[in-house]
N, C-alpha and C positions, 0 to 999 in steps of 0.2 A: 837374294833368294828368299822367298816367303816360307816361314815355317807353318805348321798346322794352324796355330792360333792366328797368325797373320792372314792366312788364306781364308779362314772363317770370317774374319772381320772384313776382308775384301769382298767376299761373296755377299755378306749382309749389306754392305754399303751399296753394292751393285743392285741388289733387290730393292733397297729403299729408293735408289735413284730411278729405277724402272717404275715404281709406284708413283713417284712424284711426277715423272714425265707423262704417265698415263693419266694422271689427274689433270694435266694441263690440256688434255684433248677436249673434245666436245662433251659437255655435261648434259645429262638428261634431267629435265626438270621434274622433281618429285612433287606431286600434287600435295598441297597443304591440307591437313585434316580440318583446319579452321577456315570458316567462311568469312567471319568478321569478328572484331572485338568492339565491345560496347563498354567503355570505361574499364572496369576490372573483370568483366565477364567475356566469355568467348562463346560464339555460336558456331557449332560444328557443321561441316558439310553433311554429316550423317543425319543431323536434324533437318536440314534443308531437304535432303533426299526423302526422308520419311514423310514430310508434309507433301512433297511433290507427288509421292505415290498415291496420295489420297485424291489427287485430281484425276478425274475420269475424262477420257476422250481427247487427251492432248496429242497433237501430231508431233513428230520428231522435230520439226522446225520451230515449234513453239516452246520446247523444253527450256532453252536458255533464258528466254524472256520470262517464262513462268518462274524459273528458279530465282531470278533476280527479284521479281515481285514478292515471292515468298520470303526471301532474305530480308527485304525491306520491312515486311510485316513483322518478322521475328525481331528485328531491331527495335521497331516501335513497341512491340510487346515487351521486350526486355527493359526498355526505358520505363514503361508503365509498371512492370513488376518491381523494379528498384524503388520507385516511389511508394508503391503499395507496402513493400517491406519496411521502408523508412517509417511509414505511418503505423506499422504493426497490424495491418489489415488481415494478415493470415491468421491472427488469433481471434478475430471477431467470430461470433457463433455461426452466422450464416456462411461465411467464407470457409471456416474450419470444417464444417459439415460437408460442404461441396467438395473441398479438397479430399476429404476422407472417402466420400462417395466415388469420386473419380479414381482414386487409388484402388479401392475395392473392386470396381468394375474392371479396371485394366488387369489386375492380378488374377481375378477369377477367370476372365476370358483367356488369359495366357495359359492358365492351367488346363482349362477345358479344351483349348486348341491342341495342347500337348497330348491330352487323352485321346482326342479325335484323330490325331495323326496316325494312330494304329489301325484305323478303319481300312478294310479291304476294298480294293478297287473293283468296279463292276466287271464281270465276265461277259463275253458275247451273249451267253444264255440269259444273264440277268437283264441285259439291255433289251433283248428281244421280248422277254416276258413283260417288262415295263412298257414297252411300245404297244404290245397287244392289249394290255390292261387299260389303256387310256385312248381309245379310238377318237374321242372328241378332241383330243389334243394333237393327234397325229394323222392317222389314216383317214379319218372323217372330219378333219379340222375345217372350220369355216370362219369367215369374217362376218361378224354380226352387226346389223343395223338395228339398234334397239331404241324404242321409245318408252320412256318412263313417265308415268302420271301419278303424282302424289295427291291423294284426295283426303280432305278432312271429313271425318264421319264418326258418328257415335256407334257403339256396338249394335244398337237396334237398327241402324240404317244399312249396315253391311250386307245382310241377306238380300235386300232389295237392290243394292248396287250390283251384287253378283248376278242376279237375275237379268238386270238390264244389260250387263256385259255379255252374258250368254245369248241374249236375244238379238244383239246388234250384229248386223252383217258386215259393217265397217266401223272402224274405230271412231270415225267422224260422227256416226250416229250416237255412239255412247257419249262422246263429248257434248253433243247437243242435249242429251238427257241430263247431263250434269249441270249444264247452264240453266236448263228449264227448272231443275230441282233446286237451284240456288246453292249448289255445292261449291265450296272453295277448292280449287285444285291448281296444280302447277305442273308443267310438262318439261321434259328434258330429252334431247336426242343425242345419241352417242354411237360411234362406230368403234367396235373393239374386236381384235382377233381373239381366238379362243383362249390363248395363254394369258390374256390380260383380264379375264373374268375370274372372280373368286371361284374356287373349286366347287363349292355348293351351288352357286349360280350357274356355272357351266354345265353341271350335271342336269339341271332343269332345262336350261335354254337349249342345250344340244338336242333335246327330245322334241322341241317345238318345230312346227312347220312355219314357213313364211306366212305372215298375216295373222298368226295365232296370238291370242292374248291370254294373260294369266294374272289372277288377282292374288296378292300376297298381303298378309297382315303387316301393318306398319304403325309406329307410334302416332297416336292421334287419329288413326283412320286406316286406310289401305293404300297399297301401291299396285298399280296396274303396269305390267310389263308387256309390251307389244313387240313381237319380232317383225319389224317392218320389212325386213329382207335379209338375205344372207348370201354369201358367195363362197362356194367350195374352194378351199385352198389347202389340199392335203400336204403332208410332210412325209417323205420317205424315211425308212429306217436309217439309211446312211446319213441323210440330212440331219436327223434328230439325234444320232449317236452321241456327239460331243455333249449336247445339253442333257441327255439322259444319263450319261456317265457321271456328269457333275451332280445331277440331282440325286442319284443313288448314293454317291459318295457323301454328299451333304447330309442325307437322311441317316446314313450309317454313323457318321461323326456325331450327329445330334443324339442318336440312340446310345452310343457309347458314353457320351457325356452325361446323359440323363441317368443311365444305369449307374455310373460312377457316383453321381450326386446321391442317388437313392442308397447306395452302399455306404457312403460317408455319413448320411443321416442315420442309418441303422446302427452304425458303430459309434455315434457321438452321443454325449449326454446333453440333451436339449431341454431347457426349462423355459416355459412361457411365463412372463411376469406381468403383474399389474392387470389391467383390463384384458390383456391378451390371454391371461390365464383362464378367463371366464369363457372365452370363445373356443369352439372345437378346433383342434389343430387340423389344418388343411394340408393337402399334398403340395409340394413346391410347384410353382407355375412352370409350364412346359418351357416357356421362353427363358427361364433362368438357366436351363441346361442346354440352350441352343448354342451352336458354334457356327460362326460365319463360314460360308462355303469358300 
């Protein structure tokens, strides 16, 4: 007959046996966190996936092949890094500065992204207001067929060119005048939807009628922009909603980041040295506080 101590040992042995028997069943394979080893170094699956996420437009069936290609590139990269370290290249001035610049960029972006994470999402009212404020992008969106003509000219010649452009009933007439006058010029034809035009250009082009031409100053002369034709292709509020929500969120993140940088500058002791001390201090560039959407 088992006493209490014997019973306890018997139950423990039974539990151990059950665990051993369970372990003999079908095992689930646990994915390895390591994708490859290169001599004494390891390349993680996390690194492979990080690089994979930078690839745009990959279809699901392409992921495996792309992952293998990325891993092979990382292996080649590790081999090159090993040799670079053997040669002490990380201490060379140009390399050291580049490594420091990359580190600064990554850390500052990470901080600004953290700051921007507090940005409020757009409300339906915000989206409607944004939509209504940009008719050229949405309600009155067009596909533009634009002809650009770059003309070499002196400042004294520009008024005469402007008169010739105004007098011409067709752009071919104006081009003929350029040839007769011996002007050097080059043309370019492009088709662009509204959202692919720079905001300032869209503001101007959206007010033009088909066939209308506009002369703008340009380095070494002038640029003539001709709206050869356009096709209305409006976007409804519902169609535009996802893009508008993202645009508003990106703007708010950028604004939060910019305000934070201004606050940090105001609270920091900053001293310009050397020839920078002679120049007037300028405000930080807007791009320095930008946060990827």
